[in-house]
mmCIF file of the N, C-alpha and C atoms, coordinates in Angstrom:
data_MODEL
# 
_entry.id   MODEL 
# 
loop_
_atom_site.group_PDB 
_atom_site.id 
_atom_site.type_symbol 
_atom_site.label_atom_id 
_atom_site.label_alt_id 
_atom_site.label_comp_id 
_atom_site.label_asym_id 
_atom_site.label_entity_id 
_atom_site.label_seq_id 
_atom_site.pdbx_PDB_ins_code 
_atom_site.Cartn_x 
_atom_site.Cartn_y 
_atom_site.Cartn_z 
_atom_site.occupancy 
_atom_site.B_iso_or_equiv 
_atom_site.pdbx_formal_charge 
_atom_site.auth_seq_id 
_atom_site.auth_comp_id 
_atom_site.auth_asym_id 
_atom_site.auth_atom_id 
_atom_site.pdbx_PDB_model_num 
ATOM 1   N N  . MET A 1 1  ? 72.369 120.612 151.704 1.00 0.00 ? 1  MET A N  1 
ATOM 2   C CA . MET A 1 1  ? 73.228 121.620 152.322 1.00 0.00 ? 1  MET A CA 1 
ATOM 3   C C  . MET A 1 1  ? 72.396 122.889 152.530 1.00 0.00 ? 1  MET A C  1 
ATOM 4   N N  . SER A 1 2  ? 72.547 123.516 153.664 1.00 0.00 ? 2  SER A N  1 
ATOM 5   C CA . SER A 1 2  ? 71.830 124.754 153.944 1.00 0.00 ? 2  SER A CA 1 
ATOM 6   C C  . SER A 1 2  ? 72.445 125.909 153.150 1.00 0.00 ? 2  SER A C  1 
ATOM 7   N N  . PHE A 1 3  ? 71.689 126.975 153.021 1.00 0.00 ? 3  PHE A N  1 
ATOM 8   C CA . PHE A 1 3  ? 72.196 128.144 152.305 1.00 0.00 ? 3  PHE A CA 1 
ATOM 9   C C  . PHE A 1 3  ? 73.463 128.667 152.973 1.00 0.00 ? 3  PHE A C  1 
ATOM 10  N N  . GLN A 1 4  ? 73.478 128.702 154.297 1.00 0.00 ? 4  GLN A N  1 
ATOM 11  C CA . GLN A 1 4  ? 74.668 129.155 155.016 1.00 0.00 ? 4  GLN A CA 1 
ATOM 12  C C  . GLN A 1 4  ? 75.840 128.204 154.777 1.00 0.00 ? 4  GLN A C  1 
ATOM 13  N N  . GLY A 1 5  ? 75.543 126.920 154.632 1.00 0.00 ? 5  GLY A N  1 
ATOM 14  C CA . GLY A 1 5  ? 76.587 125.949 154.313 1.00 0.00 ? 5  GLY A CA 1 
ATOM 15  C C  . GLY A 1 5  ? 77.213 126.235 152.953 1.00 0.00 ? 5  GLY A C  1 
ATOM 16  N N  . TYR A 1 6  ? 76.368 126.587 151.988 1.00 0.00 ? 6  TYR A N  1 
ATOM 17  C CA . TYR A 1 6  ? 76.891 126.970 150.672 1.00 0.00 ? 6  TYR A CA 1 
ATOM 18  C C  . TYR A 1 6  ? 77.819 128.173 150.795 1.00 0.00 ? 6  TYR A C  1 
ATOM 19  N N  . LEU A 1 7  ? 77.368 129.201 151.508 1.00 0.00 ? 7  LEU A N  1 
ATOM 20  C CA . LEU A 1 7  ? 78.174 130.417 151.630 1.00 0.00 ? 7  LEU A CA 1 
ATOM 21  C C  . LEU A 1 7  ? 79.502 130.140 152.335 1.00 0.00 ? 7  LEU A C  1 
ATOM 22  N N  . LYS A 1 8  ? 79.459 129.286 153.352 1.00 0.00 ? 8  LYS A N  1 
ATOM 23  C CA . LYS A 1 8  ? 80.693 128.946 154.074 1.00 0.00 ? 8  LYS A CA 1 
ATOM 24  C C  . LYS A 1 8  ? 81.677 128.234 153.149 1.00 0.00 ? 8  LYS A C  1 
ATOM 25  N N  . THR A 1 9  ? 81.183 127.276 152.381 1.00 0.00 ? 9  THR A N  1 
ATOM 26  C CA . THR A 1 9  ? 82.041 126.541 151.450 1.00 0.00 ? 9  THR A CA 1 
ATOM 27  C C  . THR A 1 9  ? 82.608 127.461 150.374 1.00 0.00 ? 9  THR A C  1 
ATOM 28  N N  . ILE A 1 10 ? 81.783 128.368 149.867 1.00 0.00 ? 10 ILE A N  1 
ATOM 29  C CA . ILE A 1 10 ? 82.240 129.329 148.854 1.00 0.00 ? 10 ILE A CA 1 
ATOM 30  C C  . ILE A 1 10 ? 83.365 130.182 149.424 1.00 0.00 ? 10 ILE A C  1 
ATOM 31  N N  . LYS A 1 11 ? 83.196 130.671 150.637 1.00 0.00 ? 11 LYS A N  1 
ATOM 32  C CA . LYS A 1 11 ? 84.220 131.495 151.287 1.00 0.00 ? 11 LYS A CA 1 
ATOM 33  C C  . LYS A 1 11 ? 85.513 130.705 151.469 1.00 0.00 ? 11 LYS A C  1 
ATOM 34  N N  . GLU A 1 12 ? 85.403 129.450 151.909 1.00 0.00 ? 12 GLU A N  1 
ATOM 35  C CA . GLU A 1 12 ? 86.591 128.618 152.110 1.00 0.00 ? 12 GLU A CA 1 
ATOM 36  C C  . GLU A 1 12 ? 87.318 128.356 150.788 1.00 0.00 ? 12 GLU A C  1 
ATOM 37  N N  . LYS A 1 13 ? 86.557 128.148 149.725 1.00 0.00 ? 13 LYS A N  1 
ATOM 38  C CA . LYS A 1 13 ? 87.150 127.806 148.432 1.00 0.00 ? 13 LYS A CA 1 
ATOM 39  C C  . LYS A 1 13 ? 87.745 129.015 147.718 1.00 0.00 ? 13 LYS A C  1 
ATOM 40  N N  . THR A 1 14 ? 87.061 130.168 147.793 1.00 0.00 ? 14 THR A N  1 
ATOM 41  C CA . THR A 1 14 ? 87.465 131.334 147.004 1.00 0.00 ? 14 THR A CA 1 
ATOM 42  C C  . THR A 1 14 ? 88.098 132.451 147.820 1.00 0.00 ? 14 THR A C  1 
ATOM 43  N N  . GLY A 1 15 ? 87.832 132.449 149.131 1.00 0.00 ? 15 GLY A N  1 
ATOM 44  C CA . GLY A 1 15 ? 88.276 133.560 149.974 1.00 0.00 ? 15 GLY A CA 1 
ATOM 45  C C  . GLY A 1 15 ? 87.372 134.773 149.857 1.00 0.00 ? 15 GLY A C  1 
ATOM 46  N N  . LEU A 1 16 ? 86.260 134.615 149.140 1.00 0.00 ? 16 LEU A N  1 
ATOM 47  C CA . LEU A 1 16 ? 85.350 135.738 148.897 1.00 0.00 ? 16 LEU A CA 1 
ATOM 48  C C  . LEU A 1 16 ? 84.025 135.531 149.604 1.00 0.00 ? 16 LEU A C  1 
ATOM 49  N N  . ASP A 1 17 ? 83.459 136.636 150.092 1.00 0.00 ? 17 ASP A N  1 
ATOM 50  C CA . ASP A 1 17 ? 82.152 136.575 150.723 1.00 0.00 ? 17 ASP A CA 1 
ATOM 51  C C  . ASP A 1 17 ? 81.102 137.152 149.760 1.00 0.00 ? 17 ASP A C  1 
ATOM 52  N N  . PRO A 1 18 ? 79.819 137.091 150.131 1.00 0.00 ? 18 PRO A N  1 
ATOM 53  C CA . PRO A 1 18 ? 78.785 137.580 149.223 1.00 0.00 ? 18 PRO A CA 1 
ATOM 54  C C  . PRO A 1 18 ? 78.998 139.022 148.742 1.00 0.00 ? 18 PRO A C  1 
ATOM 55  N N  . GLN A 1 19 ? 79.458 139.895 149.613 1.00 0.00 ? 19 GLN A N  1 
ATOM 56  C CA . GLN A 1 19 ? 79.680 141.280 149.189 1.00 0.00 ? 19 GLN A CA 1 
ATOM 57  C C  . GLN A 1 19 ? 80.772 141.356 148.134 1.00 0.00 ? 19 GLN A C  1 
ATOM 58  N N  . ASP A 1 20 ? 81.802 140.534 148.268 1.00 0.00 ? 20 ASP A N  1 
ATOM 59  C CA . ASP A 1 20 ? 82.850 140.490 147.249 1.00 0.00 ? 20 ASP A CA 1 
ATOM 60  C C  . ASP A 1 20 ? 82.271 140.095 145.898 1.00 0.00 ? 20 ASP A C  1 
ATOM 61  N N  . PHE A 1 21 ? 81.386 139.103 145.892 1.00 0.00 ? 21 PHE A N  1 
ATOM 62  C CA . PHE A 1 21 ? 80.771 138.680 144.631 1.00 0.00 ? 21 PHE A CA 1 
ATOM 63  C C  . PHE A 1 21 ? 79.848 139.762 144.079 1.00 0.00 ? 21 PHE A C  1 
ATOM 64  N N  . LYS A 1 22 ? 79.178 140.494 144.954 1.00 0.00 ? 22 LYS A N  1 
ATOM 65  C CA . LYS A 1 22 ? 78.357 141.620 144.486 1.00 0.00 ? 22 LYS A CA 1 
ATOM 66  C C  . LYS A 1 22 ? 79.242 142.653 143.797 1.00 0.00 ? 22 LYS A C  1 
ATOM 67  N N  . ASN A 1 23 ? 80.377 142.949 144.393 1.00 0.00 ? 23 ASN A N  1 
ATOM 68  C CA . ASN A 1 23 ? 81.307 143.918 143.804 1.00 0.00 ? 23 ASN A CA 1 
ATOM 69  C C  . ASN A 1 23 ? 81.836 143.423 142.463 1.00 0.00 ? 23 ASN A C  1 
ATOM 70  N N  . LYS A 1 24 ? 82.183 142.149 142.401 1.00 0.00 ? 24 LYS A N  1 
ATOM 71  C CA . LYS A 1 24 ? 82.713 141.583 141.163 1.00 0.00 ? 24 LYS A CA 1 
ATOM 72  C C  . LYS A 1 24 ? 81.650 141.536 140.073 1.00 0.00 ? 24 LYS A C  1 
ATOM 73  N N  . ALA A 1 25 ? 80.413 141.262 140.450 1.00 0.00 ? 25 ALA A N  1 
ATOM 74  C CA . ALA A 1 25 ? 79.309 141.259 139.473 1.00 0.00 ? 25 ALA A CA 1 
ATOM 75  C C  . ALA A 1 25 ? 79.099 142.666 138.914 1.00 0.00 ? 25 ALA A C  1 
ATOM 76  N N  . GLU A 1 26 ? 79.270 143.661 139.750 1.00 0.00 ? 26 GLU A N  1 
ATOM 77  C CA . GLU A 1 26 ? 79.152 145.060 139.306 1.00 0.00 ? 26 GLU A CA 1 
ATOM 78  C C  . GLU A 1 26 ? 80.274 145.377 138.307 1.00 0.00 ? 26 GLU A C  1 
ATOM 79  N N  . GLU A 1 27 ? 81.488 144.948 138.622 1.00 0.00 ? 27 GLU A N  1 
ATOM 80  C CA . GLU A 1 27 ? 82.622 145.162 137.716 1.00 0.00 ? 27 GLU A CA 1 
ATOM 81  C C  . GLU A 1 27 ? 82.398 144.491 136.368 1.00 0.00 ? 27 GLU A C  1 
ATOM 82  N N  . LYS A 1 28 ? 81.760 143.304 136.391 1.00 0.00 ? 28 LYS A N  1 
ATOM 83  C CA . LYS A 1 28 ? 81.503 142.545 135.168 1.00 0.00 ? 28 LYS A CA 1 
ATOM 84  C C  . LYS A 1 28 ? 80.279 143.076 134.411 1.00 0.00 ? 28 LYS A C  1 
ATOM 85  N N  . LYS A 1 29 ? 79.609 144.077 134.988 1.00 0.00 ? 29 LYS A N  1 
ATOM 86  C CA . LYS A 1 29 ? 78.410 144.673 134.371 1.00 0.00 ? 29 LYS A CA 1 
ATOM 87  C C  . LYS A 1 29 ? 77.209 143.726 134.366 1.00 0.00 ? 29 LYS A C  1 
ATOM 88  N N  . PHE A 1 30 ? 77.186 142.784 135.322 1.00 0.00 ? 30 PHE A N  1 
ATOM 89  C CA . PHE A 1 30 ? 76.016 141.940 135.509 1.00 0.00 ? 30 PHE A CA 1 
ATOM 90  C C  . PHE A 1 30 ? 74.970 142.670 136.346 1.00 0.00 ? 30 PHE A C  1 
ATOM 91  N N  . THR A 1 31 ? 75.440 143.616 137.153 1.00 0.00 ? 31 THR A N  1 
ATOM 92  C CA . THR A 1 31 ? 74.555 144.406 138.009 1.00 0.00 ? 31 THR A CA 1 
ATOM 93  C C  . THR A 1 31 ? 74.823 145.886 137.782 1.00 0.00 ? 31 THR A C  1 
ATOM 94  N N  . SER A 1 32 ? 73.853 146.683 138.174 1.00 0.00 ? 32 SER A N  1 
ATOM 95  C CA . SER A 1 32 ? 74.006 148.129 138.158 1.00 0.00 ? 32 SER A CA 1 
ATOM 96  C C  . SER A 1 32 ? 73.392 148.655 139.444 1.00 0.00 ? 32 SER A C  1 
ATOM 97  N N  . ASN A 1 33 ? 74.175 149.402 140.196 1.00 0.00 ? 33 ASN A N  1 
ATOM 98  C CA . ASN A 1 33 ? 73.720 149.903 141.499 1.00 0.00 ? 33 ASN A CA 1 
ATOM 99  C C  . ASN A 1 33 ? 73.197 148.778 142.389 1.00 0.00 ? 33 ASN A C  1 
ATOM 100 N N  . GLY A 1 34 ? 73.870 147.639 142.325 1.00 0.00 ? 34 GLY A N  1 
ATOM 101 C CA . GLY A 1 34 ? 73.519 146.518 143.188 1.00 0.00 ? 34 GLY A CA 1 
ATOM 102 C C  . GLY A 1 34 ? 72.346 145.689 142.706 1.00 0.00 ? 34 GLY A C  1 
ATOM 103 N N  . GLN A 1 35 ? 71.765 146.017 141.567 1.00 0.00 ? 35 GLN A N  1 
ATOM 104 C CA . GLN A 1 35 ? 70.609 145.282 141.052 1.00 0.00 ? 35 GLN A CA 1 
ATOM 105 C C  . GLN A 1 35 ? 71.015 144.466 139.835 1.00 0.00 ? 35 GLN A C  1 
ATOM 106 N N  . LEU A 1 36 ? 70.655 143.201 139.835 1.00 0.00 ? 36 LEU A N  1 
ATOM 107 C CA . LEU A 1 36 ? 70.934 142.353 138.682 1.00 0.00 ? 36 LEU A CA 1 
ATOM 108 C C  . LEU A 1 36 ? 70.174 142.891 137.480 1.00 0.00 ? 36 LEU A C  1 
ATOM 109 N N  . LEU A 1 37 ? 70.872 143.061 136.380 1.00 0.00 ? 37 LEU A N  1 
ATOM 110 C CA . LEU A 1 37 ? 70.225 143.569 135.178 1.00 0.00 ? 37 LEU A CA 1 
ATOM 111 C C  . LEU A 1 37 ? 69.221 142.543 134.657 1.00 0.00 ? 37 LEU A C  1 
ATOM 112 N N  . PRO A 1 38 ? 68.064 142.997 134.176 1.00 0.00 ? 38 PRO A N  1 
ATOM 113 C CA . PRO A 1 38 ? 67.031 142.068 133.694 1.00 0.00 ? 38 PRO A CA 1 
ATOM 114 C C  . PRO A 1 38 ? 67.519 141.161 132.561 1.00 0.00 ? 38 PRO A C  1 
ATOM 115 N N  . SER A 1 39 ? 68.472 141.617 131.801 1.00 0.00 ? 39 SER A N  1 
ATOM 116 C CA . SER A 1 39 ? 68.974 140.830 130.669 1.00 0.00 ? 39 SER A CA 1 
ATOM 117 C C  . SER A 1 39 ? 69.924 139.714 131.096 1.00 0.00 ? 39 SER A C  1 
ATOM 118 N N  . VAL A 1 40 ? 70.378 139.727 132.338 1.00 0.00 ? 40 VAL A N  1 
ATOM 119 C CA . VAL A 1 40 ? 71.337 138.725 132.819 1.00 0.00 ? 40 VAL A CA 1 
ATOM 120 C C  . VAL A 1 40 ? 70.567 137.512 133.346 1.00 0.00 ? 40 VAL A C  1 
ATOM 121 N N  . LYS A 1 41 ? 70.863 136.378 132.771 1.00 0.00 ? 41 LYS A N  1 
ATOM 122 C CA . LYS A 1 41 ? 70.196 135.131 133.148 1.00 0.00 ? 41 LYS A CA 1 
ATOM 123 C C  . LYS A 1 41 ? 71.071 134.316 134.099 1.00 0.00 ? 41 LYS A C  1 
ATOM 124 N N  . ALA A 1 42 ? 70.441 133.416 134.803 1.00 0.00 ? 42 ALA A N  1 
ATOM 125 C CA . ALA A 1 42 ? 71.144 132.576 135.773 1.00 0.00 ? 42 ALA A CA 1 
ATOM 126 C C  . ALA A 1 42 ? 72.312 131.838 135.129 1.00 0.00 ? 42 ALA A C  1 
ATOM 127 N N  . GLY A 1 43 ? 72.120 131.335 133.917 1.00 0.00 ? 43 GLY A N  1 
ATOM 128 C CA . GLY A 1 43 ? 73.174 130.593 133.231 1.00 0.00 ? 43 GLY A CA 1 
ATOM 129 C C  . GLY A 1 43 ? 74.447 131.397 133.036 1.00 0.00 ? 43 GLY A C  1 
ATOM 130 N N  . GLU A 1 44 ? 74.299 132.697 132.794 1.00 0.00 ? 44 GLU A N  1 
ATOM 131 C CA . GLU A 1 44 ? 75.484 133.549 132.631 1.00 0.00 ? 44 GLU A CA 1 
ATOM 132 C C  . GLU A 1 44 ? 76.271 133.641 133.929 1.00 0.00 ? 44 GLU A C  1 
ATOM 133 N N  . ILE A 1 45 ? 75.556 133.789 135.028 1.00 0.00 ? 45 ILE A N  1 
ATOM 134 C CA . ILE A 1 45 ? 76.214 133.878 136.339 1.00 0.00 ? 45 ILE A CA 1 
ATOM 135 C C  . ILE A 1 45 ? 76.869 132.539 136.671 1.00 0.00 ? 45 ILE A C  1 
ATOM 136 N N  . VAL A 1 46 ? 76.165 131.448 136.441 1.00 0.00 ? 46 VAL A N  1 
ATOM 137 C CA . VAL A 1 46 ? 76.708 130.116 136.722 1.00 0.00 ? 46 VAL A CA 1 
ATOM 138 C C  . VAL A 1 46 ? 77.978 129.889 135.905 1.00 0.00 ? 46 VAL A C  1 
ATOM 139 N N  . ASN A 1 47 ? 77.938 130.203 134.618 1.00 0.00 ? 47 ASN A N  1 
ATOM 140 C CA . ASN A 1 47 ? 79.118 130.008 133.772 1.00 0.00 ? 47 ASN A CA 1 
ATOM 141 C C  . ASN A 1 47 ? 80.294 130.854 134.243 1.00 0.00 ? 47 ASN A C  1 
ATOM 142 N N  . TRP A 1 48 ? 80.038 132.098 134.597 1.00 0.00 ? 48 TRP A N  1 
ATOM 143 C CA . TRP A 1 48 ? 81.085 132.995 135.103 1.00 0.00 ? 48 TRP A CA 1 
ATOM 144 C C  . TRP A 1 48 ? 81.739 132.407 136.351 1.00 0.00 ? 48 TRP A C  1 
ATOM 145 N N  . LEU A 1 49 ? 80.908 131.986 137.301 1.00 0.00 ? 49 LEU A N  1 
ATOM 146 C CA . LEU A 1 49 ? 81.439 131.475 138.567 1.00 0.00 ? 49 LEU A CA 1 
ATOM 147 C C  . LEU A 1 49 ? 82.138 130.130 138.402 1.00 0.00 ? 49 LEU A C  1 
ATOM 148 N N  . LYS A 1 50 ? 81.655 129.309 137.486 1.00 0.00 ? 50 LYS A N  1 
ATOM 149 C CA . LYS A 1 50 ? 82.329 128.037 137.202 1.00 0.00 ? 50 LYS A CA 1 
ATOM 150 C C  . LYS A 1 50 ? 83.692 128.296 136.577 1.00 0.00 ? 50 LYS A C  1 
ATOM 151 N N  . GLU A 1 51 ? 83.746 129.198 135.607 1.00 0.00 ? 51 GLU A N  1 
ATOM 152 C CA . GLU A 1 51 ? 84.986 129.469 134.878 1.00 0.00 ? 51 GLU A CA 1 
ATOM 153 C C  . GLU A 1 51 ? 86.027 130.175 135.740 1.00 0.00 ? 51 GLU A C  1 
ATOM 154 N N  . GLU A 1 52 ? 85.611 131.208 136.444 1.00 0.00 ? 52 GLU A N  1 
ATOM 155 C CA . GLU A 1 52 ? 86.586 132.015 137.183 1.00 0.00 ? 52 GLU A CA 1 
ATOM 156 C C  . GLU A 1 52 ? 86.883 131.517 138.590 1.00 0.00 ? 52 GLU A C  1 
ATOM 157 N N  . TYR A 1 53 ? 85.941 130.816 139.207 1.00 0.00 ? 53 TYR A N  1 
ATOM 158 C CA . TYR A 1 53 ? 86.121 130.424 140.609 1.00 0.00 ? 53 TYR A CA 1 
ATOM 159 C C  . TYR A 1 53 ? 85.971 128.924 140.835 1.00 0.00 ? 53 TYR A C  1 
ATOM 160 N N  . ASP A 1 54 ? 85.729 128.175 139.778 1.00 0.00 ? 54 ASP A N  1 
ATOM 161 C CA . ASP A 1 54 ? 85.586 126.732 139.863 1.00 0.00 ? 54 ASP A CA 1 
ATOM 162 C C  . ASP A 1 54 ? 84.486 126.313 140.836 1.00 0.00 ? 54 ASP A C  1 
ATOM 163 N N  . LEU A 1 55 ? 83.407 127.087 140.869 1.00 0.00 ? 55 LEU A N  1 
ATOM 164 C CA . LEU A 1 55 ? 82.271 126.742 141.724 1.00 0.00 ? 55 LEU A CA 1 
ATOM 165 C C  . LEU A 1 55 ? 81.344 125.798 140.967 1.00 0.00 ? 55 LEU A C  1 
ATOM 166 N N  . GLY A 1 56 ? 80.717 124.907 141.703 1.00 0.00 ? 56 GLY A N  1 
ATOM 167 C CA . GLY A 1 56 ? 79.734 124.012 141.112 1.00 0.00 ? 56 GLY A CA 1 
ATOM 168 C C  . GLY A 1 56 ? 78.412 124.728 140.893 1.00 0.00 ? 56 GLY A C  1 
ATOM 169 N N  . HIS A 1 57 ? 77.482 124.003 140.293 1.00 0.00 ? 57 HIS A N  1 
ATOM 170 C CA . HIS A 1 57 ? 76.196 124.599 139.950 1.00 0.00 ? 57 HIS A CA 1 
ATOM 171 C C  . HIS A 1 57 ? 75.440 125.112 141.184 1.00 0.00 ? 57 HIS A C  1 
ATOM 172 N N  . GLY A 1 58 ? 75.339 124.289 142.222 1.00 0.00 ? 58 GLY A N  1 
ATOM 173 C CA . GLY A 1 58 ? 74.592 124.696 143.416 1.00 0.00 ? 58 GLY A CA 1 
ATOM 174 C C  . GLY A 1 58 ? 75.199 125.904 144.104 1.00 0.00 ? 58 GLY A C  1 
ATOM 175 N N  . HIS A 1 59 ? 76.505 125.934 144.206 1.00 0.00 ? 59 HIS A N  1 
ATOM 176 C CA . HIS A 1 59 ? 77.174 127.069 144.839 1.00 0.00 ? 59 HIS A CA 1 
ATOM 177 C C  . HIS A 1 59 ? 77.012 128.331 143.988 1.00 0.00 ? 59 HIS A C  1 
ATOM 178 N N  . SER A 1 60 ? 77.085 128.158 142.678 1.00 0.00 ? 60 SER A N  1 
ATOM 179 C CA . SER A 1 60 ? 76.889 129.303 141.782 1.00 0.00 ? 60 SER A CA 1 
ATOM 180 C C  . SER A 1 60 ? 75.465 129.836 141.888 1.00 0.00 ? 60 SER A C  1 
ATOM 181 N N  . MET A 1 61 ? 74.506 128.935 142.012 1.00 0.00 ? 61 MET A N  1 
ATOM 182 C CA . MET A 1 61 ? 73.109 129.371 142.138 1.00 0.00 ? 61 MET A CA 1 
ATOM 183 C C  . MET A 1 61 ? 72.872 130.097 143.462 1.00 0.00 ? 61 MET A C  1 
ATOM 184 N N  . ALA A 1 62 ? 73.631 129.757 144.491 1.00 0.00 ? 62 ALA A N  1 
ATOM 185 C CA . ALA A 1 62 ? 73.526 130.482 145.768 1.00 0.00 ? 62 ALA A CA 1 
ATOM 186 C C  . ALA A 1 62 ? 73.963 131.936 145.569 1.00 0.00 ? 62 ALA A C  1 
ATOM 187 N N  . ILE A 1 63 ? 75.043 132.145 144.831 1.00 0.00 ? 63 ILE A N  1 
ATOM 188 C CA . ILE A 1 63 ? 75.493 133.509 144.551 1.00 0.00 ? 63 ILE A CA 1 
ATOM 189 C C  . ILE A 1 63 ? 74.481 134.221 143.657 1.00 0.00 ? 63 ILE A C  1 
ATOM 190 N N  . TYR A 1 64 ? 73.936 133.513 142.676 1.00 0.00 ? 64 TYR A N  1 
ATOM 191 C CA . TYR A 1 64 ? 72.903 134.098 141.817 1.00 0.00 ? 64 TYR A CA 1 
ATOM 192 C C  . TYR A 1 64 ? 71.717 134.557 142.668 1.00 0.00 ? 64 TYR A C  1 
ATOM 193 N N  . ALA A 1 65 ? 71.295 133.735 143.617 1.00 0.00 ? 65 ALA A N  1 
ATOM 194 C CA . ALA A 1 65 ? 70.161 134.093 144.475 1.00 0.00 ? 65 ALA A CA 1 
ATOM 195 C C  . ALA A 1 65 ? 70.442 135.380 145.245 1.00 0.00 ? 65 ALA A C  1 
ATOM 196 N N  . ILE A 1 66 ? 71.676 135.556 145.678 1.00 0.00 ? 66 ILE A N  1 
ATOM 197 C CA . ILE A 1 66 ? 72.046 136.792 146.367 1.00 0.00 ? 66 ILE A CA 1 
ATOM 198 C C  . ILE A 1 66 ? 72.019 137.970 145.399 1.00 0.00 ? 66 ILE A C  1 
ATOM 199 N N  . LEU A 1 67 ? 72.601 137.785 144.220 1.00 0.00 ? 67 LEU A N  1 
ATOM 200 C CA . LEU A 1 67 ? 72.629 138.879 143.239 1.00 0.00 ? 67 LEU A CA 1 
ATOM 201 C C  . LEU A 1 67 ? 71.220 139.269 142.804 1.00 0.00 ? 67 LEU A C  1 
ATOM 202 N N  . LYS A 1 68 ? 70.346 138.284 142.694 1.00 0.00 ? 68 LYS A N  1 
ATOM 203 C CA . LYS A 1 68 ? 68.965 138.524 142.256 1.00 0.00 ? 68 LYS A CA 1 
ATOM 204 C C  . LYS A 1 68 ? 68.117 139.111 143.382 1.00 0.00 ? 68 LYS A C  1 
ATOM 205 N N  . GLY A 1 69 ? 68.580 138.989 144.626 1.00 0.00 ? 69 GLY A N  1 
ATOM 206 C CA . GLY A 1 69 ? 67.818 139.513 145.760 1.00 0.00 ? 69 GLY A CA 1 
ATOM 207 C C  . GLY A 1 69 ? 66.832 138.514 146.343 1.00 0.00 ? 69 GLY A C  1 
ATOM 208 N N  . ILE A 1 70 ? 66.929 137.261 145.913 1.00 0.00 ? 70 ILE A N  1 
ATOM 209 C CA . ILE A 1 70 ? 66.051 136.204 146.427 1.00 0.00 ? 70 ILE A CA 1 
ATOM 210 C C  . ILE A 1 70 ? 66.479 135.831 147.845 1.00 0.00 ? 70 ILE A C  1 
ATOM 211 N N  . LYS A 1 71 ? 67.775 135.849 148.070 1.00 0.00 ? 71 LYS A N  1 
ATOM 212 C CA . LYS A 1 71 ? 68.362 135.530 149.378 1.00 0.00 ? 71 LYS A CA 1 
ATOM 213 C C  . LYS A 1 71 ? 69.349 136.624 149.740 1.00 0.00 ? 71 LYS A C  1 
ATOM 214 N N  . ASN A 1 72 ? 69.739 136.656 151.015 1.00 0.00 ? 72 ASN A N  1 
ATOM 215 C CA . ASN A 1 72 ? 70.803 137.559 151.448 1.00 0.00 ? 72 ASN A CA 1 
ATOM 216 C C  . ASN A 1 72 ? 71.785 136.782 152.331 1.00 0.00 ? 72 ASN A C  1 
ATOM 217 N N  . GLU A 1 73 ? 72.790 137.469 152.791 1.00 0.00 ? 73 GLU A N  1 
ATOM 218 C CA . GLU A 1 73 ? 73.854 136.812 153.554 1.00 0.00 ? 73 GLU A CA 1 
ATOM 219 C C  . GLU A 1 73 ? 73.352 136.127 154.813 1.00 0.00 ? 73 GLU A C  1 
ATOM 220 N N  . ASN A 1 74 ? 72.189 136.517 155.304 1.00 0.00 ? 74 ASN A N  1 
ATOM 221 C CA . ASN A 1 74 ? 71.657 135.971 156.544 1.00 0.00 ? 74 ASN A CA 1 
ATOM 222 C C  . ASN A 1 74 ? 70.564 134.924 156.325 1.00 0.00 ? 74 ASN A C  1 
ATOM 223 N N  . SER A 1 75 ? 70.241 134.627 155.078 1.00 0.00 ? 75 SER A N  1 
ATOM 224 C CA . SER A 1 75 ? 69.198 133.649 154.784 1.00 0.00 ? 75 SER A CA 1 
ATOM 225 C C  . SER A 1 75 ? 69.606 132.271 155.243 1.00 0.00 ? 75 SER A C  1 
ATOM 226 N N  . GLN A 1 76 ? 68.619 131.496 155.586 1.00 0.00 ? 76 GLN A N  1 
ATOM 227 C CA . GLN A 1 76 ? 68.858 130.111 156.026 1.00 0.00 ? 76 GLN A CA 1 
ATOM 228 C C  . GLN A 1 76 ? 68.720 129.206 154.888 1.00 0.00 ? 76 GLN A C  1 
# 
């Protein structure tokens, strides 16, 4: 599945787009000023997204990549 395919499926399942997840990560104190805190590991983000949004591992890692700055909303 392409990165855009992951984002589309996430939006369909949760109603949330990448910016919404950035905002929610900030509320959860995983990020500060849009930057993922160094102490936050991928597993924490995956567990959060699995528990609260019922996302699978791959979809959760797509959101992690956005939060970490590895990918953005326009990445392929």
